[in-house]
C-alpha positions in Angstrom: -16.6 -61.7 -80.5 -16.0 -65.4 -79.8 -19.0 -67.1 -78.3 -21.4 -64.4 -79.3 -24.7 -65.5 -80.9 -25.7 -62.9 -83.6 -28.2 -63.2 -86.3 -27.0 -61.0 -89.1 -27.7 -60.0 -92.7 -24.9 -57.8 -94.1 -25.9 -54.7 -96.0 -25.8 -50.9 -96.0 -27.1 -49.0 -94.1 -26.6 -51.2 -90.9 -29.2 -51.5 -88.2 -28.3 -53.1 -84.8 -31.2 -54.3 -82.7 -30.6 -54.6 -78.9 -33.0 -56.8 -76.9 -34.2 -56.0 -73.4 -34.4 -57.7 -70.0 -34.5 -60.7 -69.5 -34.7 -61.6 -73.1 -32.5 -62.4 -76.1 -32.3 -61.7 -79.8 -35.3 -63.9 -80.6 -37.7 -61.0 -79.7 -36.6 -59.3 -82.9 -37.3 -62.3 -85.2 -40.6 -60.9 -86.7 -39.0 -57.4 -87.3 -35.8 -58.9 -88.8 -37.8 -60.7 -91.5 -39.7 -57.6 -92.3 -36.8 -55.2 -92.9 -36.2 -54.9 -96.7 -33.2 -56.6 -98.3 -30.3 -54.3 -98.7 -30.4 -53.1 -95.1 -27.9 -54.8 -92.9 -29.6 -56.1 -89.7 -27.7 -57.4 -86.7 -29.4 -58.9 -83.6 -26.8 -60.0 -81.0 -27.4 -61.8 -77.8 -25.9 -59.6 -75.0 -23.4 -61.2 -72.6 -25.2 -63.7 -70.4 -28.2 -63.8 -72.7 -29.4 -66.4 -75.2 -26.3 -68.4 -76.3 -23.7 -65.7 -75.5 -21.7 -66.6 -72.4 -21.5 -64.2 -69.5 -17.9 -63.0 -68.8 -16.6 -61.2 -65.7 -18.5 -58.1 -64.8 -19.9 -56.0 -63.3 -22.2 -55.4 -66.3 -23.2 -51.8 -66.1 -25.1 -50.1 -69.0 -21.7 -48.6 -70.1 -20.1 -52.1 -70.0 -22.8 -53.5 -72.3 -22.4 -50.4 -74.6 -18.6 -50.9 -74.8 -19.2 -54.6 -75.6 -21.5 -53.6 -78.4 -19.2 -50.9 -79.7 -16.4 -53.5 -79.9 -18.7 -56.0 -81.5 -19.8 -53.6 -84.2 -16.1 -52.6 -84.8 -15.3 -56.3 -85.3 -18.2 -56.5 -87.8 -16.7 -53.6 -89.8 -19.5 -51.2 -88.8 -17.9 -47.8 -88.4 -21.3 -46.1 -88.1 -24.7 -47.6 -87.7 -28.3 -47.2 -86.7 -29.4 -48.8 -83.5 -32.7 -49.7 -81.8 -33.0 -50.7 -78.2 -35.9 -52.3 -76.5 -36.5 -51.4 -72.8 -33.1 -52.1 -71.2 -31.7 -52.0 -74.7 -32.7 -48.3 -74.8 -30.6 -47.7 -71.6 -27.7 -49.2 -73.5 -28.3 -46.8 -76.5 -28.1 -43.9 -74.0 -24.7 -45.3 -72.8 -23.5 -45.7 -76.4 -24.5 -42.0 -77.0 -22.4 -41.0 -73.9 -19.4 -43.0 -75.0 -19.3 -42.8 -78.8 -22.0 -40.5 -80.3 -20.0 -40.3 -83.6 -20.7 -44.0 -84.2 -24.5 -43.6 -84.2 -26.2 -42.6 -87.4 -29.7 -42.7 -85.8 -31.5 -44.4 -83.0 -34.8 -45.8 -81.9 -36.0 -46.3 -78.3 -38.6 -49.0 -78.1 -40.6 -49.0 -74.8 -37.7 -47.4 -73.0 -37.2 -44.5 -70.6 -34.6 -41.9 -69.7 -35.4 -41.8 -66.0 -33.4 -44.0 -63.5 -34.8 -46.5 -61.0 -36.3 -45.2 -57.8 -34.8 -46.4 -54.6 -37.7 -48.9 -54.2 -37.1 -50.0 -57.8 -33.4 -50.6 -57.1 -34.3 -52.8 -54.1 -36.7 -54.8 -56.4 -33.9 -55.3 -58.9 -31.7 -56.8 -56.3 -34.4 -59.1 -55.1 -34.9 -60.2 -58.7 -31.2 -60.7 -59.1 -30.9 -62.9 -56.0 -34.0 -65.0 -56.9 -32.6 -65.6 -60.4 -29.3 -66.8 -59.0 -31.0 -69.1 -56.5 -34.1 -70.3 -58.4 -33.4 -69.6 -62.0 -35.7 -67.4 -64.2 -38.8 -69.5 -64.0 -40.6 -67.0 -61.6 -40.1 -64.3 -64.2 -41.5 -66.5 -67.0 -44.6 -67.0 -64.9 -45.3 -63.3 -64.3 -43.6 -61.1 -66.8 -45.3 -62.1 -70.1 -48.8 -60.9 -69.1 -47.4 -57.7 -67.6 -45.3 -57.0 -70.7 -48.0 -57.6 -73.3 -50.9 -55.4 -74.1 -54.5 -56.0 -73.1 -55.4 -58.6 -75.8 -52.1 -60.1 -77.2 -52.0 -63.0 -79.6 -51.3 -66.2 -77.6 -48.1 -66.6 -79.6 -46.7 -63.4 -78.0 -47.2 -64.7 -74.5 -45.8 -68.1 -75.3 -42.7 -66.6 -77.0 -42.0 -64.4 -74.0 -42.5 -67.3 -71.6 -40.1 -69.5 -73.6 -37.4 -66.9 -74.0 -37.5 -66.0 -70.3 -37.6 -69.6 -69.1 -34.5 -70.3 -71.1 -32.5 -67.3 -69.9 -29.2 -67.7 -68.1 -29.7 -67.1 -64.3 -26.4 -65.2 -63.9 -27.1 -63.1 -67.0 -30.5 -62.2 -65.6 -28.9 -61.1 -62.3 -26.2 -59.1 -64.1 -28.8 -57.2 -66.1 -31.0 -56.5 -63.1 -28.1 -55.0 -61.2 -26.9 -53.1 -64.2 -30.3 -51.5 -64.7 -30.4 -50.5 -61.0 -27.1 -48.7 -61.3 -27.9 -46.8 -64.4 -27.8 -43.0 -64.3 -30.5 -40.5 -65.1 -30.4 -40.0 -68.8 -32.8 -37.0 -68.9 -29.9 -34.5 -69.3 -28.8 -36.3 -72.4 -32.1 -35.9 -74.3 -31.4 -32.4 -75.6 -27.9 -33.4 -76.7 -29.0 -36.2 -79.1 -28.2 -34.8 -82.5 -29.0 -37.8 -84.7 -32.4 -38.9 -86.2 -34.4 -40.6 -83.4 -37.7 -42.5 -83.1 -39.5 -43.2 -79.9 -41.9 -46.1 -79.9 -44.6 -46.1 -77.2 -47.2 -48.7 -76.5 -50.6 -47.3 -75.7 -51.2 -50.2 -73.4 -47.7 -50.3 -71.8 -48.0 -51.3 -68.1 -44.2 -50.9 -67.5 -43.3 -47.5 -69.0 -46.3 -45.1 -68.8 -47.2 -43.8 -72.3 -47.0 -40.2 -70.9 -43.4 -40.8 -69.9 -42.5 -41.9 -73.5 -44.3 -38.9 -74.9 -42.3 -36.6 -72.6 -39.0 -38.3 -73.5 -39.8 -37.8 -77.2 -40.5 -34.1 -76.7 -37.1 -33.8 -75.0 -35.2 -35.1 -78.0 -34.8 -32.4 -80.7 -36.6 -33.5 -83.9 -37.5 -36.9 -82.7 -40.5 -38.8 -84.0 -43.0 -40.4 -81.6 -44.7 -43.5 -82.9 -47.7 -44.7 -81.0 -48.2 -48.5 -81.1 -51.9 -48.6 -80.4 -52.3 -52.3 -80.0 -49.1 -52.9 -77.9 -48.0 -53.1 -74.4 -44.3 -53.1 -73.6 -43.3 -55.4 -76.5 -44.4 -53.8 -79.8 -41.8 -55.6 -81.8 -43.8 -58.8 -81.0 -47.3 -57.3 -81.0 -47.0 -54.9 -84.0 -43.9 -56.0 -86.0 -45.2 -54.6 -89.3 -45.4 -51.1 -87.7 -42.0 -51.4 -86.0 -40.3 -52.7 -89.1 -41.8 -50.0 -91.3 -40.7 -47.2 -89.0 -37.2 -48.6 -88.5 -36.9 -48.9 -92.3 -37.9 -45.3 -92.7 -35.3 -44.3 -90.1 -32.4 -45.9 -91.9 -33.4 -45.0 -95.4 
């Protein structure tokens, strides 16, 4: 799509990596370089993220999913593997609802099937309004330490802070409101019929490890991968492990 920033390496099979909130495709850099040659890897910036402009919304999870389905069609990817980090996992659920035949296999990285609580929805709206008024700086000040594990490399914190600080305010607001409106995806778990990996950080302060474990148990035949040294961002904290498991998924 015009205006979309996407880092890509054509090949077969194809793997699409979806970033989470309030990030962009740079969070996948360390994984991208570790995926073996021959595998096609695509890391787009979602609308309103990174260098991709935000177009008219509202941007629900289904809207992001349709955008990605159109993007992959334009790239010539009739069927592909997909991995979604956090909010990216919510988008994977939406893609499964809309076009399950397009997905060859999926990975949920520090994501969840449950919807926001009423309190969580109010917090999302507060974040959206602050981002619109102040910009994303307040998130850059607080989120990196919450997202990382107990003893992350300094580079992880700095990368998160940089990416969040450079986020588009309107894009941050759109993502926050989209996440608040997402449905309960728990009923979908038993209907997922493609190979699936669930990555869970042992030190995740955002998605409780027990919740990730329960989600994996609900998906028939899924593989649960524990990221022992990670919090909510294992693609940054343990990229070797994440790349290895994603490669095994697509091979």
